[in-house]
Biopython code that builds the backbone (N, CA, C, O; Angstrom):
import numpy as np
from Bio.PDB.StructureBuilder import StructureBuilder

atoms = [
    (1, "MET", "N", (0.877, -1.234, -0.044)),
    (1, "MET", "CA", (-0.009, -0.018, -0.001)),
    (1, "MET", "C", (0.926, 1.263, -0.009)),
    (1, "MET", "O", (1.961, 1.326, 0.655)),
    (2, "VAL", "N", (0.496, 2.196, -0.764)),
    (2, "VAL", "CA", (1.147, 3.598, -0.803)),
    (2, "VAL", "C", (0.243, 4.580, -0.335)),
    (2, "VAL", "O", (-0.939, 4.587, -0.676)),
    (3, "SER", "N", (0.801, 5.502, 0.516)),
    (3, "SER", "CA", (0.030, 6.645, 1.112)),
    (3, "SER", "C", (0.764, 7.885, 0.889)),
    (3, "SER", "O", (1.992, 7.938, 0.826)),
    (4, "ILE", "N", (-0.043, 8.909, 0.771)),
    (4, "ILE", "CA", (0.576, 10.280, 0.623)),
    (4, "ILE", "C", (-0.226, 11.198, 1.468)),
    (4, "ILE", "O", (-1.404, 10.995, 1.762)),
    (5, "GLN", "N", (0.483, 12.224, 1.843)),
    (5, "GLN", "CA", (-0.102, 13.248, 2.758)),
    (5, "GLN", "C", (0.180, 14.594, 2.196)),
    (5, "GLN", "O", (1.177, 15.228, 2.542)),
    (6, "PRO", "N", (-0.742, 15.071, 1.275)),
    (6, "PRO", "CA", (-0.535, 16.358, 0.686)),
    (6, "PRO", "C", (-0.692, 17.430, 1.753)),
    (6, "PRO", "O", (-1.559, 17.380, 2.625)),
    (7, "GLU", "N", (0.176, 18.373, 1.632)),
    (7, "GLU", "CA", (0.275, 19.475, 2.657)),
    (7, "GLU", "C", (0.830, 20.734, 2.051)),
    (7, "GLU", "O", (1.925, 20.701, 1.490)),
    (8, "LEU", "N", (0.200, 21.731, 2.128)),
    (8, "LEU", "CA", (0.574, 23.044, 1.633)),
    (8, "LEU", "C", (0.704, 24.071, 2.779)),
    (8, "LEU", "O", (-0.154, 24.144, 3.658)),
    (9, "TRP", "N", (1.824, 24.883, 2.750)),
    (9, "TRP", "CA", (1.810, 25.983, 3.652)),
    (9, "TRP", "C", (1.997, 27.185, 2.790)),
    (9, "TRP", "O", (3.000, 27.393, 2.108)),
    (10, "VAL", "N", (0.918, 27.986, 2.876)),
    (10, "VAL", "CA", (1.024, 29.274, 2.030)),
    (10, "VAL", "C", (0.726, 30.467, 2.803)),
    (10, "VAL", "O", (0.097, 30.429, 3.860)),
    (11, "GLU", "N", (1.159, 31.471, 2.299)),
    (11, "GLU", "CA", (0.956, 32.862, 3.045)),
    (11, "GLU", "C", (-0.495, 33.350, 2.840)),
    (11, "GLU", "O", (-1.119, 33.827, 3.787)),
    (12, "GLN", "N", (-1.041, 33.233, 1.591)),
    (12, "GLN", "CA", (-2.312, 33.777, 1.214)),
    (12, "GLN", "C", (-3.171, 32.619, 0.907)),
    (12, "GLN", "O", (-3.449, 32.362, -0.265)),
    (13, "ALA", "N", (-3.635, 31.863, 1.943)),
    (13, "ALA", "CA", (-4.345, 30.621, 1.824)),
    (13, "ALA", "C", (-5.728, 30.873, 0.997)),
    (13, "ALA", "O", (-5.997, 30.118, 0.062)),
    (14, "ALA", "N", (-6.513, 31.836, 1.314)),
    (14, "ALA", "CA", (-7.744, 32.093, 0.710)),
    (14, "ALA", "C", (-7.583, 32.283, -0.817)),
    (14, "ALA", "O", (-8.307, 31.698, -1.623)),
    (15, "ALA", "N", (-6.616, 33.112, -1.161)),
    (15, "ALA", "CA", (-6.383, 33.351, -2.571)),
    (15, "ALA", "C", (-5.749, 32.098, -3.258)),
    (15, "ALA", "O", (-6.061, 31.793, -4.409)),
    (16, "ALA", "N", (-4.903, 31.420, -2.562)),
    (16, "ALA", "CA", (-4.421, 30.086, -3.012)),
    (16, "ALA", "C", (-5.513, 29.129, -3.371)),
    (16, "ALA", "O", (-5.567, 28.549, -4.455)),
    (17, "LEU", "N", (-6.405, 28.992, -2.373)),
    (17, "LEU", "CA", (-7.509, 27.949, -2.576)),
    (17, "LEU", "C", (-8.343, 28.354, -3.705)),
    (17, "LEU", "O", (-8.704, 27.464, -4.475)),
    (18, "THR", "N", (-8.726, 29.632, -3.935)),
    (18, "THR", "CA", (-9.469, 30.104, -5.059)),
    (18, "THR", "C", (-8.761, 29.816, -6.419)),
    (18, "THR", "O", (-9.395, 29.446, -7.408)),
    (19, "SER", "N", (-7.490, 29.995, -6.414)),
    (19, "SER", "CA", (-6.633, 29.630, -7.593)),
    (19, "SER", "C", (-6.575, 28.233, -7.890)),
    (19, "SER", "O", (-6.624, 27.823, -9.050)),
    (20, "TYR", "N", (-6.461, 27.404, -6.789)),
    (20, "TYR", "CA", (-6.403, 25.999, -7.107)),
    (20, "TYR", "C", (-7.771, 25.413, -7.345)),
    (20, "TYR", "O", (-7.891, 24.355, -7.962)),
    (21, "ARG", "N", (-8.804, 26.077, -6.868)),
    (21, "ARG", "CA", (-10.160, 25.628, -7.305)),
    (21, "ARG", "C", (-10.344, 25.833, -8.704)),
    (21, "ARG", "O", (-10.746, 24.927, -9.435)),
    (22, "ASP", "N", (-10.038, 27.113, -9.163)),
    (22, "ASP", "CA", (-10.291, 27.556, -10.518)),
    (22, "ASP", "C", (-9.486, 26.789, -11.627)),
    (22, "ASP", "O", (-9.961, 26.530, -12.732)),
    (23, "ALA", "N", (-8.153, 26.435, -11.199)),
    (23, "ALA", "CA", (-7.212, 25.828, -12.046)),
    (23, "ALA", "C", (-7.328, 24.324, -12.072)),
    (23, "ALA", "O", (-7.170, 23.721, -13.134)),
    (24, "PHE", "N", (-7.613, 23.662, -10.883)),
    (24, "PHE", "CA", (-7.555, 22.226, -10.752)),
    (24, "PHE", "C", (-8.871, 21.620, -10.324)),
    (24, "PHE", "O", (-8.984, 20.395, -10.275)),
    (25, "GLY", "N", (-9.848, 22.404, -10.018)),
    (25, "GLY", "CA", (-11.014, 21.878, -9.445)),
    (25, "GLY", "C", (-10.916, 21.407, -8.032)),
    (25, "GLY", "O", (-11.723, 20.600, -7.571)),
    (26, "ALA", "N", (-9.838, 21.956, -7.283)),
    (26, "ALA", "CA", (-9.633, 21.639, -5.915)),
    (26, "ALA", "C", (-10.777, 22.122, -4.972)),
    (26, "ALA", "O", (-11.439, 23.120, -5.259)),
    (27, "ARG", "N", (-10.993, 21.399, -3.849)),
    (27, "ARG", "CA", (-11.986, 21.862, -2.994)),
    (27, "ARG", "C", (-11.583, 21.535, -1.579)),
    (27, "ARG", "O", (-10.854, 20.576, -1.326)),
    (28, "VAL", "N", (-12.083, 22.368, -0.637)),
    (28, "VAL", "CA", (-11.910, 22.226, 0.800)),
    (28, "VAL", "C", (-12.837, 21.155, 1.313)),
    (28, "VAL", "O", (-14.041, 21.342, 1.142)),
    (29, "VAL", "N", (-12.448, 20.098, 1.896)),
    (29, "VAL", "CA", (-13.352, 19.115, 2.292)),
    (29, "VAL", "C", (-13.919, 19.510, 3.720)),
    (29, "VAL", "O", (-15.126, 19.390, 3.931)),
    (30, "HIS", "N", (-13.117, 19.950, 4.641)),
    (30, "HIS", "CA", (-13.548, 20.166, 5.970)),
    (30, "HIS", "C", (-12.659, 21.206, 6.687)),
    (30, "HIS", "O", (-11.432, 21.120, 6.659)),
    (31, "CYS", "N", (-13.294, 22.151, 7.306)),
    (31, "CYS", "CA", (-12.551, 23.088, 8.064)),
    (31, "CYS", "C", (-12.965, 22.878, 9.567)),
    (31, "CYS", "O", (-14.137, 22.751, 9.922)),
    (32, "VAL", "N", (-11.913, 22.855, 10.390)),
    (32, "VAL", "CA", (-12.222, 22.459, 11.839)),
    (32, "VAL", "C", (-12.116, 23.720, 12.644)),
    (32, "VAL", "O", (-11.110, 24.427, 12.592)),
    (33, "ASP", "N", (-13.191, 24.006, 13.410)),
    (33, "ASP", "CA", (-13.222, 25.138, 14.379)),
    (33, "ASP", "C", (-12.856, 24.684, 15.657)),
    (33, "ASP", "O", (-12.260, 25.484, 16.378)),
    (34, "ASP", "N", (-13.123, 23.435, 16.123)),
    (34, "ASP", "CA", (-12.837, 22.855, 17.471)),
    (34, "ASP", "C", (-12.129, 21.576, 17.382)),
    (34, "ASP", "O", (-12.787, 20.535, 17.362)),
    (35, "PRO", "N", (-10.723, 21.554, 17.320)),
    (35, "PRO", "CA", (-10.083, 20.278, 17.265)),
    (35, "PRO", "C", (-10.366, 19.348, 18.427)),
    (35, "PRO", "O", (-10.427, 18.135, 18.229)),
    (36, "ASP", "N", (-10.541, 19.864, 19.620)),
    (36, "ASP", "CA", (-10.854, 19.032, 20.765)),
    (36, "ASP", "C", (-12.098, 18.245, 20.619)),
    (36, "ASP", "O", (-12.123, 17.074, 20.998)),
    (37, "SER", "N", (-13.204, 18.854, 20.054)),
    (37, "SER", "CA", (-14.432, 18.099, 19.961)),
    (37, "SER", "C", (-14.336, 17.129, 18.708)),
    (37, "SER", "O", (-14.945, 16.060, 18.747)),
    (38, "VAL", "N", (-13.626, 17.459, 17.662)),
    (38, "VAL", "CA", (-13.543, 16.627, 16.523)),
    (38, "VAL", "C", (-12.696, 15.419, 16.883)),
    (38, "VAL", "O", (-13.004, 14.320, 16.422)),
    (39, "VAL", "N", (-11.705, 15.554, 17.638)),
    (39, "VAL", "CA", (-10.847, 14.405, 18.116)),
    (39, "VAL", "C", (-11.656, 13.449, 19.001)),
    (39, "VAL", "O", (-11.614, 12.225, 18.871)),
    (40, "LYS", "N", (-12.404, 14.106, 19.923)),
    (40, "LYS", "CA", (-13.222, 13.285, 20.870)),
    (40, "LYS", "C", (-14.210, 12.580, 20.070)),
    (40, "LYS", "O", (-14.443, 11.405, 20.355)),
    (41, "SER", "N", (-14.879, 13.189, 19.019)),
    (41, "SER", "CA", (-15.917, 12.480, 18.268)),
    (41, "SER", "C", (-15.312, 11.296, 17.604)),
    (41, "SER", "O", (-15.842, 10.186, 17.651)),
    (42, "ALA", "N", (-14.148, 11.554, 16.959)),
    (42, "ALA", "CA", (-13.456, 10.460, 16.252)),
    (42, "ALA", "C", (-13.172, 9.302, 17.194)),
    (42, "ALA", "O", (-13.456, 8.148, 16.871)),
    (43, "VAL", "N", (-12.637, 9.595, 18.307)),
    (43, "VAL", "CA", (-12.375, 8.628, 19.362)),
    (43, "VAL", "C", (-13.683, 7.816, 19.731)),
    (43, "VAL", "O", (-13.702, 6.586, 19.717)),
    (44, "ASP", "N", (-14.638, 8.500, 20.021)),
    (44, "ASP", "CA", (-15.974, 7.930, 20.398)),
    (44, "ASP", "C", (-16.480, 7.130, 19.201)),
    (44, "ASP", "O", (-17.315, 6.254, 19.427)),
    (45, "ALA", "N", (-16.074, 7.333, 17.987)),
    (45, "ALA", "CA", (-16.527, 6.610, 16.853)),
    (45, "ALA", "C", (-15.600, 5.376, 16.578)),
    (45, "ALA", "O", (-15.825, 4.596, 15.653)),
    (46, "GLY", "N", (-14.572, 5.253, 17.420)),
    (46, "GLY", "CA", (-13.602, 4.091, 17.297)),
    (46, "GLY", "C", (-12.168, 4.435, 16.855)),
    (46, "GLY", "O", (-11.334, 3.537, 16.745)),
    (47, "ALA", "N", (-11.893, 5.615, 16.623)),
    (47, "ALA", "CA", (-10.533, 6.034, 16.342)),
    (47, "ALA", "C", (-9.686, 5.874, 17.518)),
    (47, "ALA", "O", (-10.218, 5.754, 18.621)),
    (48, "VAL", "N", (-8.250, 5.859, 17.372)),
    (48, "VAL", "CA", (-7.369, 5.731, 18.463)),
    (48, "VAL", "C", (-6.603, 6.990, 18.490)),
    (48, "VAL", "O", (-6.014, 7.360, 17.474)),
    (49, "ALA", "N", (-6.569, 7.656, 19.552)),
    (49, "ALA", "CA", (-5.780, 8.961, 19.632)),
    (49, "ALA", "C", (-4.291, 8.583, 19.696)),
    (49, "ALA", "O", (-3.898, 7.808, 20.568)),
    (50, "THR", "N", (-3.480, 9.100, 18.816)),
    (50, "THR", "CA", (-2.099, 8.784, 18.845)),
    (50, "THR", "C", (-1.332, 10.021, 19.420)),
    (50, "THR", "O", (-0.194, 9.852, 19.858)),
    (51, "SER", "N", (-1.903, 11.236, 19.434)),
    (51, "SER", "CA", (-1.296, 12.306, 20.149)),
    (51, "SER", "C", (-2.516, 13.043, 20.652)),
    (51, "SER", "O", (-3.353, 13.435, 19.839)),
    (52, "PRO", "N", (-2.662, 13.256, 21.958)),
    (52, "PRO", "CA", (-3.815, 14.065, 22.421)),
    (52, "PRO", "C", (-3.793, 15.566, 21.876)),
    (52, "PRO", "O", (-2.746, 16.066, 21.463)),
    (53, "VAL", "N", (-4.870, 16.179, 21.895)),
    (53, "VAL", "CA", (-5.073, 17.633, 21.503)),
    (53, "VAL", "C", (-4.214, 18.449, 22.426)),
    (53, "VAL", "O", (-4.327, 18.365, 23.649)),
    (54, "GLY", "N", (-3.363, 19.233, 21.834)),
    (54, "GLY", "CA", (-2.593, 20.158, 22.644)),
    (54, "GLY", "C", (-2.110, 21.341, 21.694)),
    (54, "GLY", "O", (-2.387, 21.419, 20.497)),
    (55, "ASP", "N", (-1.399, 22.184, 22.366)),
    (55, "ASP", "CA", (-0.824, 23.389, 21.601)),
    (55, "ASP", "C", (0.551, 23.089, 21.113)),
    (55, "ASP", "O", (1.447, 22.826, 21.916)),
    (56, "GLU", "N", (0.748, 23.116, 19.851)),
    (56, "GLU", "CA", (2.015, 22.816, 19.211)),
    (56, "GLU", "C", (2.400, 23.745, 18.104)),
    (56, "GLU", "O", (1.696, 23.842, 17.099)),
    (57, "HIS", "N", (3.528, 24.446, 18.268)),
    (57, "HIS", "CA", (4.041, 25.200, 17.186)),
    (57, "HIS", "C", (3.020, 26.170, 16.700)),
    (57, "HIS", "O", (2.883, 26.342, 15.489)),
    (58, "GLY", "N", (2.303, 26.807, 17.560)),
    (58, "GLY", "CA", (1.183, 27.771, 17.056)),
    (58, "GLY", "C", (0.002, 27.182, 16.482)),
    (58, "GLY", "O", (-0.753, 27.871, 15.796)),
    (59, "TRP", "N", (-0.244, 25.833, 16.731)),
    (59, "TRP", "CA", (-1.484, 25.239, 16.417)),
    (59, "TRP", "C", (-2.066, 24.430, 17.586)),
    (59, "TRP", "O", (-1.341, 23.861, 18.403)),
    (60, "ARG", "N", (-3.413, 24.405, 17.629)),
    (60, "ARG", "CA", (-4.150, 23.556, 18.558)),
    (60, "ARG", "C", (-4.397, 22.303, 17.698)),
    (60, "ARG", "O", (-5.138, 22.374, 16.717)),
    (61, "LEU", "N", (-3.755, 21.103, 18.068)),
    (61, "LEU", "CA", (-3.971, 19.997, 17.159)),
    (61, "LEU", "C", (-3.758, 18.673, 18.011)),
    (61, "LEU", "O", (-3.173, 18.618, 19.093)),
    (62, "GLY", "N", (-4.330, 17.631, 17.333)),
    (62, "GLY", "CA", (-4.152, 16.300, 17.857)),
    (62, "GLY", "C", (-4.275, 15.376, 16.686)),
    (62, "GLY", "O", (-4.668, 15.753, 15.583)),
    (63, "ARG", "N", (-3.892, 14.039, 16.998)),
    (63, "ARG", "CA", (-3.779, 13.001, 15.917)),
    (63, "ARG", "C", (-4.554, 11.832, 16.182)),
    (63, "ARG", "O", (-4.467, 11.396, 17.330)),
    (64, "VAL", "N", (-5.319, 11.204, 15.349)),
    (64, "VAL", "CA", (-5.897, 9.901, 15.559)),
    (64, "VAL", "C", (-5.645, 9.100, 14.395)),
    (64, "VAL", "O", (-5.363, 9.581, 13.297)),
    (65, "VAL", "N", (-5.762, 7.721, 14.673)),
    (65, "VAL", "CA", (-5.771, 6.725, 13.572)),
    (65, "VAL", "C", (-7.222, 6.087, 13.608)),
    (65, "VAL", "O", (-7.675, 5.539, 14.613)),
    (66, "ASP", "N", (-7.932, 6.219, 12.357)),
    (66, "ASP", "CA", (-9.266, 5.732, 12.309)),
    (66, "ASP", "C", (-9.262, 4.199, 12.161)),
    (66, "ASP", "O", (-8.216, 3.551, 12.124)),
    (67, "SER", "N", (-10.511, 3.648, 12.076)),
    (67, "SER", "CA", (-10.659, 2.138, 12.140)),
    (67, "SER", "C", (-10.121, 1.602, 10.799)),
    (67, "SER", "O", (-9.951, 0.384, 10.743)),
    (68, "PHE", "N", (-9.847, 2.298, 9.774)),
    (68, "PHE", "CA", (-9.289, 1.831, 8.495)),
    (68, "PHE", "C", (-7.778, 1.945, 8.493)),
    (68, "PHE", "O", (-7.137, 1.554, 7.517)),
    (69, "GLY", "N", (-7.156, 2.501, 9.620)),
    (69, "GLY", "CA", (-5.720, 2.609, 9.692)),
    (69, "GLY", "C", (-5.241, 3.930, 9.115)),
    (69, "GLY", "O", (-4.034, 4.159, 9.040)),
    (70, "HIS", "N", (-6.140, 4.796, 8.711)),
    (70, "HIS", "CA", (-5.748, 6.127, 8.219)),
    (70, "HIS", "C", (-5.447, 7.089, 9.382)),
    (70, "HIS", "O", (-6.207, 7.199, 10.344)),
    (71, "GLU", "N", (-4.275, 7.795, 9.245)),
    (71, "GLU", "CA", (-3.849, 8.802, 10.269)),
    (71, "GLU", "C", (-4.541, 10.159, 9.832)),
    (71, "GLU", "O", (-4.607, 10.533, 8.661)),
    (72, "TRP", "N", (-5.061, 10.868, 10.949)),
    (72, "TRP", "CA", (-5.546, 12.119, 10.736)),
    (72, "TRP", "C", (-4.871, 12.971, 11.687)),
    (72, "TRP", "O", (-4.590, 12.585, 12.822)),
    (73, "GLU", "N", (-4.594, 14.179, 11.221)),
    (73, "GLU", "CA", (-4.009, 15.338, 12.050)),
    (73, "GLU", "C", (-5.181, 16.409, 11.996)),
    (73, "GLU", "O", (-5.547, 16.886, 10.922)),
    (74, "VAL", "N", (-5.719, 16.741, 13.148)),
    (74, "VAL", "CA", (-6.835, 17.621, 13.277)),
    (74, "VAL", "C", (-6.322, 18.853, 14.028)),
    (74, "VAL", "O", (-5.786, 18.745, 15.131)),
    (75, "GLY", "N", (-6.507, 20.088, 13.376)),
    (75, "GLY", "CA", (-6.036, 21.236, 14.088)),
    (75, "GLY", "C", (-6.469, 22.478, 13.444)),
    (75, "GLY", "O", (-7.041, 22.474, 12.353)),
    (76, "LYS", "N", (-6.187, 23.609, 14.147)),
    (76, "LYS", "CA", (-6.359, 24.852, 13.670)),
    (76, "LYS", "C", (-5.259, 25.758, 14.204)),
    (76, "LYS", "O", (-4.698, 25.490, 15.266)),
    (77, "PRO", "N", (-4.915, 26.932, 13.407)),
    (77, "PRO", "CA", (-3.946, 27.808, 13.985)),
    (77, "PRO", "C", (-4.455, 28.509, 15.322)),
    (77, "PRO", "O", (-5.627, 28.850, 15.477)),
    (78, "MET", "N", (-3.528, 28.673, 16.198)),
    (78, "MET", "CA", (-4.032, 29.475, 17.420)),
    (78, "MET", "C", (-4.059, 30.909, 17.098)),
    (78, "MET", "O", (-3.517, 31.350, 16.085)),
    (79, "ALA", "N", (-4.730, 31.697, 18.011)),
    (79, "ALA", "CA", (-4.852, 33.095, 17.690)),
    (79, "ALA", "C", (-3.479, 33.744, 17.697)),
    (79, "ALA", "O", (-2.629, 33.427, 18.529)),
    (80, "GLY", "N", (-3.288, 34.616, 16.798)),
    (80, "GLY", "CA", (-1.956, 35.299, 16.634)),
    (80, "GLY", "C", (-0.952, 34.571, 15.830)),
    (80, "GLY", "O", (0.196, 35.007, 15.739)),
    (81, "TRP", "N", (-1.318, 33.509, 15.258)),
    (81, "TRP", "CA", (-0.435, 32.596, 14.461)),
    (81, "TRP", "C", (-0.705, 32.838, 13.007)),
    (81, "TRP", "O", (-1.880, 32.810, 12.643)),
    (82, "PRO", "N", (0.307, 33.087, 12.071)),
    (82, "PRO", "CA", (1.631, 33.090, 12.435)),
    (82, "PRO", "C", (2.050, 34.483, 13.025)),
    (82, "PRO", "O", (1.356, 35.475, 12.802)),
    (83, "PRO", "N", (3.174, 34.545, 13.767)),
    (83, "PRO", "CA", (3.555, 35.787, 14.307)),
    (83, "PRO", "C", (3.931, 36.713, 13.233)),
    (83, "PRO", "O", (4.258, 36.334, 12.109)),
    (84, "PRO", "N", (3.870, 38.076, 13.652)),
    (84, "PRO", "CA", (4.135, 39.056, 12.586)),
    (84, "PRO", "C", (5.569, 39.134, 12.156)),
    (84, "PRO", "O", (5.907, 39.919, 11.271)),
]
sb = StructureBuilder()
sb.init_structure("model")
sb.init_model(0)
sb.init_chain("A")
sb.init_seg("    ")
for serial, (resi, resn, name, xyz) in enumerate(atoms, 1):
    if name == "N":
        sb.init_residue(resn, " ", resi, " ")
    sb.init_atom(name, np.array(xyz, "f"), 0.0, 1.0, " ", f" {name:<3s}", serial, name[0])
structure = sb.get_structure()
């Protein structure tokens, strides 16, 4: 089995997403407002928490592995991130 984890770090995320949508048909699947409740919900549904939700490098995030063995990192930037 081969797996990939696409990840982009861009300064102008909204403009980039619009461009990627127009150029490639890209779409945002899910935006998370509350990583704590999403990770709890995933665990309640059978996922295993591999990293509890916490503050890490300017992000509030946690990690789970779902019942299919897929790893998920769930998070959002903390207020004031990135620094000026």
